[in-house]
C-alpha positions, 0 to 999 in steps of 0.5 A, spaced: 500 500 500 505 504 501 509 503 495 502 504 491 501 511 495 509 513 493 508 511 486 502 516 485 505 521 489 512 520 484 507 520 478 503 527 480 504 532 474 505 538 477 504 542 471 499 539 466 501 544 460 508 543 461 507 536 461 503 535 455 508 540 451 514 535 453 509 529 452 509 531 445 516 533 444 518 526 447 513 522 442 516 526 436 523 524 438 521 517 440 517 516 433 524 519 429 528 514 433 523 508 432 523 510 424 531 510 424 532 504 428 526 499 425 524 503 418 518 507 416 513 501 418 513 503 425 509 509 423 503 505 423 504 502 430 506 509 433 500 512 430 495 506 433 499 507 440 498 515 439 490 514 438 489 509 444 492 515 448 488 520 445 484 524 450 488 521 456 488 526 462 494 528 466 490 523 472 490 518 467 498 519 465 499 519 473 495 512 474 499 509 468 506 511 471 504 508 478 502 502 474 508 502 470 513 503 476 509 497 480 510 493 474 517 494 474 518 492 481 514 486 480 519 484 474 525 486 478 523 482 484 522 476 479 529 477 476 532 478 483 530 471 485 535 468 480 530 466 475 533 466 468 529 470 463 526 464 459 524 460 465 516 460 467 516 465 472 520 470 468 515 469 462 509 469 467 511 476 469 513 478 462 505 476 461 503 482 465 508 487 461 505 484 454 498 486 457 500 493 459 503 494 452 497 491 449 493 497 452 496 501 447 498 497 441 497 490 438 504 488 437 506 482 433 511 477 436 517 480 432 515 487 434 514 485 441 521 482 441 524 489 438 521 493 443 524 489 449 531 491 445 529 498 447 530 497 454 537 496 453 538 501 448 533 507 449 533 512 454 526 511 456 529 505 460 530 509 466 523 507 469 526 500 469 532 502 471 529 505 477 526 498 479 533 495 479 539 497 475 540 490 472 533 490 470 533 493 463 538 487 460 534 482 464 527 484 461 530 485 454 532 478 454 525 476 458 521 479 453 525 476 447 524 469 450 516 471 451 516 473 444 519 466 442 515 461 447 509 464 448 507 468 442 511 464 437 516 468 434 521 463 430 528 461 434 532 464 428 527 470 427 530 477 429 526 481 433 526 487 429 
């Protein structure tokens, strides 16, 4: 309960106008990064994610940030038990991450594996690092394993 309250307090948006201006800038930068990394095919997925977020309020973003922090803490706890990224406990935990992604975007197995790789390369990984500095690399491997074992990505197929 204390963690949930702390998450909500940390996620509190003090200046909504400034927050939404920054969000627009962040989205534009992420779109450019995804396009440069994965090609123009990412535009449709990005458009779908943006459409799913249209109309969200500052309070919606605060709650999403709090839920995200709690999810990363749960994932970090599984990692700290010593679970390998491809073990059932890790895959079960990543299922929650996958479902959270699906709230905004329906990724293909290949796209979901590629998303996992961004936890290692993209500055957006900071939320995962806050839960545990080792989480981004473990989570990237766990997401790749999830895409292969639970979503059917072929073993030789790259997650890009």
